[in-house]
N, C-alpha and C positions, 0 to 999 in steps of 0.2 A: 900672730900665728904661734909663736913660741909658748905663749900662755895657754893657748888652747891645747897644744900637745901635752904640756905639763899637767893640765887639769885632766886630760884623758888618761894619761899614765897613772895618775893618782887614783882616779876612779877605778881603773882596771886592777890596780894593786889592792884596793879595798875590797873589791868583789872577790879577788883571788883569796885574800885572807879570810873573808866571810865563808867562802865555799870550803876552805881548808878546815875551818872550825866545824862546819856542818858534817863534812865527810871524814872527820878524824876517826880512825880506827873502825871503819865500817866495812862490812864484807864487800861492798861495791868498790871501795877504794882499794882493797887488797886484790880484787879481781882485775881491775883495770890498770893498776900501777905496778904490781909486783911481777917478777919473772914467772913464778909459779902460777899466778892468776892468769897471766896472758897465755901461758902454755895450756892451762885448763880451758880457757875460752877457745883456743884453737882446736883442742881435742873435741870439745862439744860440737863446734861447727863442722869439723871433719866427719864425725860419726853421723851427724844429721844428714850431711851431704851424701855419705855412703848409703844411708838408709833410703834416701830418695832415689838414688841411682839404682840400687838393687830392686826397689819396688817397680820402677818403670821397666827395667830389664826383664824381670820375671813376668810382668804383665804382657810385654811384647812377645816373649817366647811362648807363653800359654796361648795367646791369640794365634800365633803362627802354627802351633801344634794342633790347635782345635780346627783350624781351617784345613790342615793337611789330613787330619783324621776324618773330617766330613767328606773330603774329596775321595779318600780311600773307601769310605762306606758307599758313596755314590757309584764308584766303579764296580764294587762287588754286587750291589743290588741291581745294576743295569744289565748284568750278564744273563 
């Protein structure tokens, strides 16, 4: 059992080293590992979330106002 764990750790170590060489000084590494990159990622997702919220909020309010306007027109034409 000890030999299998040692082999697994060696394998993981080599994969980690290989990935470190591939991702060395790339924009993705900076985005996911640095403080500024993580803050940028948070800001991007926050702004996208805000845009989705505002879109659905405005869509709901326009629908409500349209229904209220049509009801007011029906009241005025039925008199």
